[in-house]
SERO-4910 file (N, C-alpha, C, O; in steps of 0.05 Angstrom, whole numbers):
BEGIN
 pado doro    nc1    nc2    nc3   cac1   cac2   cac3    cc1    cc2    cc3    oc1    oc2    oc3
  Unk    A   -158     53   -109   -178     72   -106   -169     98    -96   -150     99    -80
  Unk    A   -182    120   -104   -173    144    -96   -194    160    -81   -218    154    -85
  Unk    A   -187    179    -65   -208    197    -54   -224    210    -78   -212    221    -96
  Unk    A   -251    209    -76   -266    218    -97   -266    248    -97   -276    261    -78
  Unk    A   -256    260   -117   -255    289   -119   -247    295   -146   -238    277   -161
  Unk    A   -248    321   -155   -239    329   -181   -208    332   -180   -197    345   -163
  Unk    A   -195    318   -199   -167    319   -200   -156    313   -228   -170    299   -242
  Unk    A   -133    321   -236   -124    315   -263   -114    286   -264    -97    278   -247
  Unk    A   -123    271   -283   -116    244   -289    -99    246   -314   -108    255   -334
  Unk    A    -74    236   -312    -56    238   -337    -52    210   -347    -43    192   -332
  Unk    A    -60    206   -373    -59    181   -385    -39    182   -408    -40    200   -425
  Unk    A    -21    165   -409     -1    162   -430    -11    144   -452    -15    120   -448
  Unk    A    -17    156   -476    -31    141   -498    -16    147   -523    -15    170   -532
  Unk    A     -5    126   -536     10    130   -560     30    154   -559     31    171   -577
  Unk    A     44    154   -538     65    174   -533     54    203   -529     70    222   -528
  Unk    A     28    207   -527     17    233   -524      4    232   -496    -10    214   -488
  Unk    A     10    255   -482     -2    258   -456    -28    274   -458    -30    296   -469
  Unk    A    -50    260   -448    -76    272   -448    -84    278   -420    -84    260   -403
  Unk    A    -90    302   -413    -98    310   -387   -130    312   -387   -143    326   -403
  Unk    A   -142    297   -368   -171    296   -366   -178    304   -339   -168    292   -319
  Unk    A   -197    323   -337   -206    330   -309   -233    316   -304   -253    324   -316
  Unk    A   -232    297   -286   -257    281   -282   -256    267   -256   -236    269   -242
  Unk    A   -278    253   -249   -281    240   -223   -277    210   -228   -294    197   -239
  Unk    A   -254    199   -218   -249    171   -223   -244    157   -197   -234    169   -178
  Unk    A   -250    131   -196   -241    112   -174   -219     97   -186   -223     82   -206
  Unk    A   -195     99   -175   -172     82   -184   -170     57   -168   -170     58   -143
  Unk    A   -169     34   -182   -169      7   -168   -143     -8   -175   -140    -19   -197
  Unk    A   -124     -9   -156   -100    -25   -161   -108    -56   -159   -121    -64   -140
  Unk    A    -98    -73   -178   -105   -101   -181    -82   -117   -184    -65   -110   -201
  Unk    A    -79   -139   -168    -58   -158   -173    -71   -185   -181    -89   -195   -168
  Unk    A    -59   -197   -203    -69   -222   -214    -47   -243   -212    -25   -239   -222
  Unk    A    -53   -264   -199    -34   -286   -197    -46   -312   -206    -70   -315   -206
  Unk    A    -28   -331   -214    -37   -358   -223    -39   -378   -199    -38   -370   -176
  Unk    A    -43   -403   -205    -47   -423   -184    -24   -426   -167    -26   -434   -144
  Unk    A      1   -420   -178     27   -422   -164     35   -397   -149     55   -396   -135
  Unk    A     17   -375   -152     23   -351   -140     40   -331   -155     48   -310   -145
  Unk    A     46   -339   -180     62   -322   -197     45   -302   -210     22   -307   -218
  Unk    A     56   -277   -213     38   -255   -225     34   -261   -254     51   -270   -269
  Unk    A     10   -254   -262      1   -258   -291      3   -231   -306    -12   -212   -301
  Unk    A     21   -230   -325     23   -206   -341     11   -209   -368      2   -231   -376
  Unk    A     11   -188   -383      3   -188   -411    -28   -187   -414    -39   -190   -436
  Unk    A    -43   -182   -392    -72   -179   -394    -79   -152   -406    -64   -132   -404
  Unk    A   -103   -151   -419   -113   -127   -432   -137   -116   -417   -148   -129   -399
  Unk    A   -145    -93   -425   -169    -81   -411   -193    -99   -414   -209   -101   -396
  Unk    A   -195   -111   -438   -219   -129   -442   -220   -154   -425   -241   -167   -424
  Unk    A   -198   -161   -412   -198   -184   -393   -210   -178   -367   -216   -196   -351
  Unk    A   -214   -151   -362   -222   -145   -335   -252   -135   -334   -262   -122   -353
  Unk    A   -265   -141   -313   -291   -128   -307   -293   -117   -280   -284   -130   -261
  Unk    A   -304    -94   -276   -305    -82   -250   -333    -77   -243   -350    -69   -259
  Unk    A   -337    -83   -217   -367    -81   -206   -365    -63   -181   -347    -65   -164
  Unk    A   -385    -45   -180   -388    -28   -156   -415    -36   -143   -436    -33   -155
  Unk    A   -415    -44   -120   -438    -56   -107   -454    -74   -125   -479    -73   -126
  Unk    A   -440    -92   -139   -453   -112   -157   -461   -103   -184   -471   -119   -200
  Unk    A   -456    -77   -191   -464    -66   -216   -438    -62   -233   -419    -50   -223
  Unk    A   -438    -72   -257   -415    -69   -275   -410    -41   -282   -429    -26   -288
  Unk    A   -386    -33   -282   -378     -6   -289   -359     -4   -313   -339    -19   -313
  Unk    A   -363     13   -333   -344     14   -354   -316     23   -344   -313     40   -327
  Unk    A   -295     11   -356   -269     18   -347   -259     42   -364   -257     40   -388
  Unk    A   -253     64   -349   -247     88   -363   -215     92   -363   -205    108   -378
  Unk    A   -202     77   -347   -171     80   -345   -160     53   -341   -170     37   -325
  Unk    A   -139     45   -356   -125     21   -354    -96     25   -356    -87     40   -374
  Unk    A    -80     14   -338    -51     17   -340    -38     -7   -328    -48    -18   -308
  Unk    A    -16    -17   -340     -1    -39   -329     29    -34   -335     37    -28   -357
  Unk    A     45    -38   -314     74    -35   -317     85    -15   -296     70     -2   -282
  Unk    A    111    -14   -295    125      0   -276    119     30   -280    116     39   -303
  Unk    A    118     45   -259    111     74   -260    119     86   -233    119     72   -212
  Unk    A    126    111   -232    134    123   -206    113    119   -185     89    118   -192
  Unk    A    121    118   -160    102    113   -137    108    134   -116    131    143   -113
  Unk    A     86    141   -103     89    156    -77     89    133    -55     69    121    -51
  Unk    A    111    128    -43    115    106    -26    125    113      1    147    125      4
  Unk    A    110    105     22    117    110     50    125     85     65    109     66     64
  Unk    A    147     85     78    155     64     97    145     71    124    151     92    134
  Unk    A    130     53    137    122     56    164    137     37    182    131     13    182
  Unk    A    157     47    197    177     28    209    176     30    238    176     51    250
  Unk    A    174      6    250    172      2    280    198      6    292    217     -9    286
  Unk    A    200     26    311    224     29    328    218     27    357    230     40    373
  Unk    A    198     10    364    192      5    392    210    -14    405    225    -28    392
  Unk    A    208    -16    431    225    -34    446    223    -63    438    242    -78    439
  Unk    A    199    -70    429    192    -98    422    209   -107    397    213   -131    394
  Unk    A    218    -88    380    231    -94    356    261    -96    362    276   -102    343
  Unk    A    271    -91    385    301    -90    391    314   -116    383    334   -116    369
  Unk    A    303   -140    390    316   -165    383    318   -169    353    334   -185    343
  Unk    A    300   -155    338    297   -160    310    310   -135    294    306   -132    270
  Unk    A    325   -120    306    335    -94    294    351   -100    268    349    -87    248
  Unk    A    367   -122    270    383   -128    245    364   -137    221    369   -131    198
  Unk    A    344   -151    228    324   -159    208    311   -135    196    306   -133    172
  Unk    A    304   -116    213    291    -91    204    309    -76    185    300    -65    164
  Unk    A    334    -75    191    355    -59    173    356    -75    147    356    -62    125
  Unk    A    355   -100    147    356   -116    121    332   -108    105    334   -100     82
  Unk    A    309   -110    118    283   -104    103    283    -76     90    277    -72     67
  Unk    A    290    -57    107    291    -29     97    309    -25     75    303    -11     56
  Unk    A    333    -38     77    354    -34     56    345    -47     30    350    -37      8
  Unk    A    333    -71     32    323    -84      8    301    -69     -6    301    -67    -31
  Unk    A    283    -58     10    261    -44     -1    272    -18    -15    262    -11    -37
  Unk    A    290     -5     -4    300     20    -14    315     15    -40    316     31    -58
  Unk    A    328     -8    -42    343    -15    -68    324    -19    -91    332    -17   -114
  Unk    A    299    -26    -84    278    -31   -106    265     -6   -116    250     -6   -135
  Unk    A    272     19   -104    258     43   -111    270     54   -138    291     46   -147
  Unk    A    255     72   -149    264     87   -173    272    115   -167    262    126   -147
  Unk    A    290    127   -182    297    156   -176    274    176   -177    275    198   -165
  Unk    A    253    169   -192    231    187   -195    208    179   -175    186    191   -178
  Unk    A    212    160   -157    193    155   -137    194    179   -117    214    193   -113
  Unk    A    170    183   -104    168    202    -82    169    185    -56    149    171    -50
  Unk    A    191    186    -41    194    170    -18    192    186      8    201    209      9
  Unk    A    181    173     29    180    184     54    179    161     75    175    137     67
  Unk    A    184    167    100    182    147    120    171    158    147    175    181    154
  Unk    A    156    141    161    147    146    188    159    127    207    155    103    203
  Unk    A    174    135    226    185    119    247    166    120    271    158    142    279
  Unk    A    159     98    282    140    100    307    151     81    328    161     59    324
  Unk    A    146     93    353    147     78    378    121     84    393     99     75    384
  Unk    A    123     99    414     97    106    426     88    134    412     66    143    418
  Unk    A    103    144    396     95    166    379    104    162    351    123    147    346
  Unk    A     91    176    332    100    173    304    113    199    295    104    221    301
  Unk    A    135    195    281    150    221    271    161    215    242    166    192    235
  Unk    A    163    235    228    174    232    201    205    230    201    218    244    217
  Unk    A    216    214    183    245    212    182    259    234    168    282    240    173
  Unk    A    244    248    151    255    270    137    249    297    151    230    298    167
  Unk    A    264    319    147    258    344    159    231    355    148    222    349    126
  Unk    A    219    372    165    191    384    160    191    397    132    170    397    119
  Unk    A    212    408    123    213    424     96    217    406     74    220    415     51
  Unk    A    219    379     79    223    360     55    203    336     59    209    317     73
  Unk    A    180    339     47    159    319     51    167    293     36    159    271     44
  Unk    A    184    295     15    191    271      1    220    273     -9    231    295    -10
  Unk    A    231    250    -16    257    249    -28    258    226    -49    244    206    -48
  Unk    A    275    232    -69    282    211    -87    307    195    -81    315    177    -96
  Unk    A    320    203    -58    345    192    -51    341    169    -32    338    174     -8
  Unk    A    340    145    -41    335    123    -23    356    119     -1    350    110     21
  Unk    A    381    125     -8    402    121     12    398    141     36    404    134     59
  Unk    A    389    166     29    385    185     49    363    175     68    366    176     93
  Unk    A    342    166     57    318    157     74    326    133     91    318    131    114
  Unk    A    341    114     78    351     91     94    368     98    117    365     87    139
  Unk    A    386    117    113    405    126    135    390    140    157    397    138    180
  Unk    A    368    155    149    352    169    170    337    149    187    335    151    211
  Unk    A    327    129    173    310    109    188    329     93    208    322     89    232
  Unk    A    351     84    198    369     68    215    380     83    239    387     70    259
  Unk    A    381    110    237    391    127    258    371    129    281    378    136    303
  Unk    A    346    123    277    325    127    297    330    106    321    333     82    316
  Unk    A    330    114    345    334     96    367    309     77    370    286     84    364
  Unk    A    315     53    381    294     33    386    286     34    416    303     27    433
  Unk    A    264     43    422    255     46    450    225     52    451    212     58    431
  Unk    A    213     48    476    186     56    480    166     35    471    172     14    460
  Unk    A    141     43    476    119     25    469    112     28    438    127     42    424
  Unk    A     89     16    430     84     13    400     58     26    393     37     18    402
  Unk    A     59     45    376     35     59    365     33     55    336     37     74    320
  Unk    A     28     31    328     27     23    299      5     38    285     10     50    264
  Unk    A    -19     38    295    -42     52    283    -35     80    278    -40     90    256
  Unk    A    -23     95    296    -18    123    293      4    127    272      3    147    257
  Unk    A     23    109    269     43    111    247     30    106    220     36    120    201
  Unk    A     12     87    217     -1     82    191    -20    105    184    -22    113    161
  Unk    A    -34    116    205    -52    139    199    -36    162    189    -44    174    169
  Unk    A    -13    168    201      4    191    191     14    186    163     15    204    146
  Unk    A     20    160    157     29    154    129      6    158    109     11    170     87
  Unk    A    -18    149    115    -40    153     97    -48    181     91    -55    188     68
  Unk    A    -45    198    113    -50    226    109    -29    240     92    -35    257     75
  Unk    A     -3    231     97     19    243     81     17    235     52     25    250     34
  Unk    A      7    212     46      6    203     16     -9    223     -1     -5    226    -25
  Unk    A    -28    238     12    -44    256     -3    -29    281    -13    -38    296    -29
  Unk    A     -4    284     -2     12    306    -12     29    298    -36     44    315    -47
  Unk    A     26    273    -45     43    262    -68     32    272    -94      9    278    -97
  Unk    A     51    273   -112     45    284   -140     44    262   -161     36    267   -183
  Unk    A     51    237   -154     49    216   -175     24    199   -169     14    199   -146
  Unk    A     15    186   -189    -12    173   -187    -15    149   -168    -36    144   -158
  Unk    A      8    134   -165      4    108   -149     15    112   -121     38    122   -117
  Unk    A     -1    104   -101      5    107    -74      6     80    -59    -11     63    -62
  Unk    A     26     79    -41     28     54    -26     44     60      0     60     78      2
  Unk    A     37     43     20     50     42     46     62     14     50     49     -6     42
  Unk    A     85     14     61     98    -11     69    103    -11     99    119      5    108
  Unk    A     90    -29    116     95    -29    145    115    -50    151    112    -73    143
  Unk    A    136    -42    166    156    -62    175    154    -62    205    162    -43    219
  Unk    A    143    -85    217    135    -85    245    131   -114    253    131   -133    237
  Unk    A    129   -116    280    120   -143    290     90   -144    294     79   -164    303
  Unk    A     76   -121    288     48   -122    286     33   -114    311      9   -111    310
  Unk    A     47   -111    334     34   -104    358     26    -74    359     37    -58    344
  Unk    A      8    -67    377     -1    -40    383    -10    -39    411    -29    -52    419
  Unk    A      5    -21    428     -4    -18    455     -5     11    464     -9     17    487
  Unk    A     -1     30    445      2     57    452    -13     78    434    -12    102    439
  Unk    A    -27     68    413    -40     87    395    -64    101    405    -80     90    420
  Unk    A    -66    126    397    -92    140    402   -111    133    381   -135    132    387
  Unk    A   -103    127    356   -121    118    336   -129     88    340   -116     73    355
  Unk    A   -151     81    326   -159     52    328   -158     40    300   -153     54    280
  Unk    A   -162     13    299   -161      1    272   -183     13    254   -179     18    230
  Unk    A   -207     19    267   -228     30    251   -221     58    238   -228     64    216
  Unk    A   -206     73    255   -196    100    245   -179     96    220   -182    109    200
  Unk    A   -160     77    223   -141     71    200   -156     62    175   -151     72    153
  Unk    A   -174     43    179   -189     33    157   -206     55    144   -208     55    119
  Unk    A   -218     71    158   -234     95    148   -216    113    131   -224    122    110
  Unk    A   -192    118    141   -174    134    125   -166    121    100   -165    134     79
  Unk    A   -159     95    101   -152     79     77   -173     78     57   -167     80     33
  Unk    A   -198     76     65   -219     74     46   -227    101     31   -243    102     13
  Unk    A   -214    122     40   -218    148     27   -194    153      9   -192    175     -3
  Unk    A   -175    135      6   -151    139    -10   -148    117    -30   -163     97    -28
  Unk    A   -130    118    -47   -123     96    -66    -99     79    -56    -88     63    -70
  Unk    A    -92     83    -30    -67     71    -19    -71     40    -16    -91     31     -6
  Unk    A    -51     26    -25    -48     -2    -20    -27     -5      3     -6      7      2
  Unk    A    -34    -22     22    -16    -26     47     -5    -55     44    -20    -74     41
  Unk    A     21    -56     47     36    -81     48     50    -82     76     51    -62     90
  Unk    A     59   -104     84     73   -108    108     95   -129    108     92   -150     94
  Unk    A    116   -124    122    136   -145    127    135   -148    157    144   -130    171
  Unk    A    124   -173    166    122   -179    194    146   -192    205    154   -213    197
  Unk    A    159   -180    224    182   -190    236    176   -203    262    178   -191    284
  Unk    A    169   -229    261    160   -244    284    183   -261    295    202   -268    281
  Unk    A    181   -267    321    202   -284    333    197   -313    324    176   -320    313
  Unk    A    216   -331    329    215   -359    322    201   -374    344    192   -397    339
  Unk    A    200   -362    368    185   -376    390    156   -369    388    148   -353    371
  Unk    A    139   -382    406    110   -373    406    108   -344    407    125   -330    418
  Unk    A     87   -333    395     83   -304    392     86   -289    419     74   -298    439
  Unk    A    101   -269    419    104   -252    442     78   -235    444     62   -234    426
  Unk    A     75   -222    467     51   -206    472     50   -183    453     28   -176    444
  Unk    A     73   -172    446     73   -148    428     68   -155    398     63   -137    382
  Unk    A     71   -182    391     68   -190    363     38   -196    356     22   -207    372
  Unk    A     32   -187    331      3   -192    322      5   -195    292      2   -175    278
  Unk    A      9   -219    283      8   -225    253    -19   -219    242    -21   -209    220
  Unk    A    -41   -225    257    -65   -222    247    -74   -194    242    -91   -189    225
  Unk    A    -63   -175    256    -67   -147    252    -56   -139    226    -70   -126    210
  Unk    A    -31   -147    220    -19   -138    196    -32   -152    170    -34   -140    149
  Unk    A    -41   -177    173    -56   -191    152    -81   -175    145    -87   -170    121
  Unk    A    -96   -168    166   -122   -154    162   -118   -127    149   -133   -119    131
  Unk    A    -98   -114    159    -93    -87    148    -87    -88    118    -97    -71    103
  Unk    A    -72   -106    110    -64   -110     83    -87   -119     65    -92   -108     43
  Unk    A   -101   -139     74   -122   -150     59   -144   -129     54   -156   -129     33
  Unk    A   -150   -112     74   -172    -92     70   -164    -71     50   -181    -58     39
  Unk    A   -139    -69     43   -131    -48     23   -120    -60     -3   -110    -45    -20
  Unk    A   -121    -86     -6   -111    -99    -30    -82   -106    -31    -73   -116    -52
  Unk    A    -68   -102    -10    -40   -109     -8    -36   -137      2    -54   -154     -1
  Unk    A    -13   -143     13     -5   -171     22     14   -167     45     29   -148     45
  Unk    A     14   -186     63     33   -187     85     52   -211     82     44   -233     76
  Unk    A     76   -205     88     99   -224     86    111   -231    113    116   -212    128
  Unk    A    116   -254    119    128   -262    146    153   -279    144    153   -303    148
  Unk    A    176   -266    137    201   -280    133    211   -290    160    205   -279    181
  Unk    A    226   -313    159    235   -326    183    266   -326    184    277   -336    204
  Unk    A    280   -314    166    309   -313    167    318   -289    150    302   -278    135
  Unk    A    342   -280    153    352   -257    139    351   -262    108    346   -243     93
  Unk    A    355   -286     98    354   -291     69    326   -290     62    320   -281     39
  Unk    A    306   -299     78    277   -298     69    269   -268     68    253   -261     51
  Unk    A    280   -251     86    273   -224     86    280   -211     58    264   -197     47
  Unk    A    304   -217     49    312   -207     22    293   -216      1    284   -200    -15
  Unk    A    287   -242      1    269   -253    -21    242   -241    -19    232   -232    -39
  Unk    A    231   -241      5    203   -231      7    202   -201      2    183   -191    -12
  Unk    A    220   -185     13    220   -156      6    222   -151    -23    210   -133    -34
  Unk    A    238   -168    -36    241   -164    -66    214   -173    -79    205   -160    -98
  Unk    A    202   -195    -70    175   -203    -81    154   -181    -77    137   -175    -95
  Unk    A    155   -169    -52    136   -147    -47    139   -125    -66    119   -115    -77
  Unk    A    164   -116    -71    169    -94    -90    159   -101   -118    149    -85   -133
  Unk    A    163   -125   -125    155   -134   -153    125   -134   -155    113   -126   -175
  Unk    A    111   -142   -133     82   -143   -133     72   -115   -135     52   -111   -150
  Unk    A     83    -97   -121     74    -68   -122     80    -59   -149     62    -46   -160
  Unk    A    101    -63   -162    109    -51   -188     92    -64   -212     86    -50   -232
  Unk    A     84    -88   -209     71   -102   -232     41   -102   -229     27   -117   -243
  Unk    A     29    -87   -212      1    -85   -210    -12    -73   -235      0    -58   -249
  Unk    A    -37    -81   -241    -54    -67   -259    -69    -45   -244    -75    -48   -220
  Unk    A    -74    -24   -259    -91     -3   -248   -115      2   -265   -112      9   -289
  Unk    A   -137      0   -254   -164      4   -269   -175     30   -258   -170     37   -235
  Unk    A   -192     44   -274   -206     67   -264   -235     68   -275   -239     63   -299
  Unk    A   -253     74   -259   -279     79   -268   -294    103   -255   -287    111   -233
  Unk    A   -315    113   -269   -329    133   -258   -350    122   -239   -365    104   -247
  Unk    A   -351    132   -214   -369    119   -194   -400    126   -202   -407    147   -213
  Unk    A   -417    106   -196   -444    108   -200   -459    129   -184   -449    137   -163
  Unk    A   -480    139   -192   -493    161   -177   -507    147   -154   -515    123   -155
  Unk    A   -508    164   -132   -521    156   -107   -527    180    -91   -511    197    -88
  Unk    A   -551    181    -80   -560    203    -63   -554    195    -34   -548    172    -29
  Unk    A   -555    215    -16   -550    209     12   -522    217     21   -507    230      6
  Unk    A   -515    209     45   -489    216     57   -467    198     50   -468    185     29
  Unk    A   -447    196     67   -424    179     62   -432    150     62   -448    141     80
  Unk    A   -423    134     42   -429    106     41   -406     91     31   -391    101     14
  Unk    A   -403     67     41   -382     48     32   -392     34      9   -414     23      9
  Unk    A   -376     34    -12   -383     21    -37   -365     -3    -42   -341      1    -41
  Unk    A   -376    -26    -46   -362    -51    -50   -350    -52    -78   -364    -46    -97
  Unk    A   -324    -61    -80   -311    -65   -105   -306    -94   -111   -297   -108    -93
  Unk    A   -310   -103   -135   -304   -130   -142   -292   -129   -171   -302   -115   -189
  Unk    A   -270   -144   -175   -257   -145   -201   -256   -174   -209   -247   -192   -193
  Unk    A   -265   -179   -234   -264   -206   -245   -247   -206   -270   -247   -187   -285
  Unk    A   -231   -227   -273   -214   -232   -296   -220   -257   -312   -222   -279   -301
  Unk    A   -221   -253   -337   -225   -278   -355   -206   -275   -377   -204   -253   -389
  Unk    A   -191   -297   -385   -173   -297   -407   -168   -325   -415   -168   -344   -398
  Unk    A   -165   -329   -441   -160   -356   -451   -136   -369   -440   -115   -356   -440
  Unk    A   -138   -394   -431   -115   -408   -418   -111   -402   -390    -92   -413   -378
  Unk    A   -127   -386   -377   -125   -379   -350   -150   -391   -336   -172   -381   -338
  Unk    A   -145   -412   -321   -170   -425   -308   -169   -418   -278   -189   -407   -268
  Unk    A   -148   -424   -265   -146   -418   -235   -129   -395   -230   -105   -397   -229
  Unk    A   -141   -372   -227   -126   -348   -220   -138   -334   -196   -162   -339   -189
  Unk    A   -122   -319   -184   -130   -303   -160   -129   -273   -165   -109   -262   -174
  Unk    A   -150   -259   -159   -150   -230   -164   -150   -217   -136   -167   -224   -119
  Unk    A   -132   -199   -132   -130   -186   -106   -134   -156   -109   -118   -143   -123
  Unk    A   -152   -144    -96   -156   -116    -96   -169   -108    -70   -174   -125    -53
  Unk    A   -174    -82    -67   -187    -72    -41   -216    -80    -40   -229    -84    -61
  Unk    A   -227    -82    -17   -256    -90    -13   -275    -67    -23   -298    -74    -31
  Unk    A   -268    -43    -22   -284    -21    -30   -273      5    -23   -249      8    -17
  Unk    A   -290     25    -24   -282     53    -18   -305     69     -8   -328     61    -10
  Unk    A   -299     92      3   -320    110     15   -321    134     -4   -301    147    -10
  Unk    A   -345    140    -13   -350    164    -29   -365    184    -12   -386    178     -2
  Unk    A   -354    209    -10   -368    230      4   -387    244    -16   -378    254    -37
  Unk    A   -413    246    -10   -431    258    -27   -446    280    -10   -449    277     15
  Unk    A   -455    301    -23   -469    323    -10   -494    313      5   -508    329     18
***
């Protein structure tokens, strides 16, 4: 989903680029089978989109790899110190999955959030540069996860490519943010951003700073997924799976229905039907907020 406003939507159709200036809601969708494997090869006619229970004609359909505006939101607080080596593995694996034409940025957070790139460079296509900048950030202080995610959501709006995502690498705790979960969710519902997470949790009973539930909730509300690896090898596997999930999403677009009044949350539901597919799971965001006069 995207912030509802007038913007150019570029559609590649039969090798011709058609620019359309219209108001669309973009809906990223992941479809998996009973084993959790992604289902490819679906067509537009296999999908139905509902806004507040009302079917909406699909005006945009895309499937396949495409450039992404991608932000890494990386925990550098004191609680992550025992897991720093795992953090480095996660960041390195994610960066290796990027494309040269992606718009990459990163927010490092402890008790305050800061961008890894210089102020005059909002994005980079050099994954190695961003990885090195992140690894150089010291690990110290308390944890302001909500503030870091909020900074990332706002920064995504500066991107020039159509697909937006954040990946949070953290143990999930928050004890220093000025923002609240409600603030972050409100920001996310005004954008088309999908949020993923790699949760670096200890093997012992959860420490005070750890909160797997927070990460799961953040991802579910935006149509993403949270991964919780327990070993360095699992980090590589799960980070690779996360990147594949992001790259192989379907993107649907529809024109929002008319409604009078002020700001309102609109529920989104996507249904998929196809021959030979009985037990499938459809993952997308719960809805979006449309600002109306």
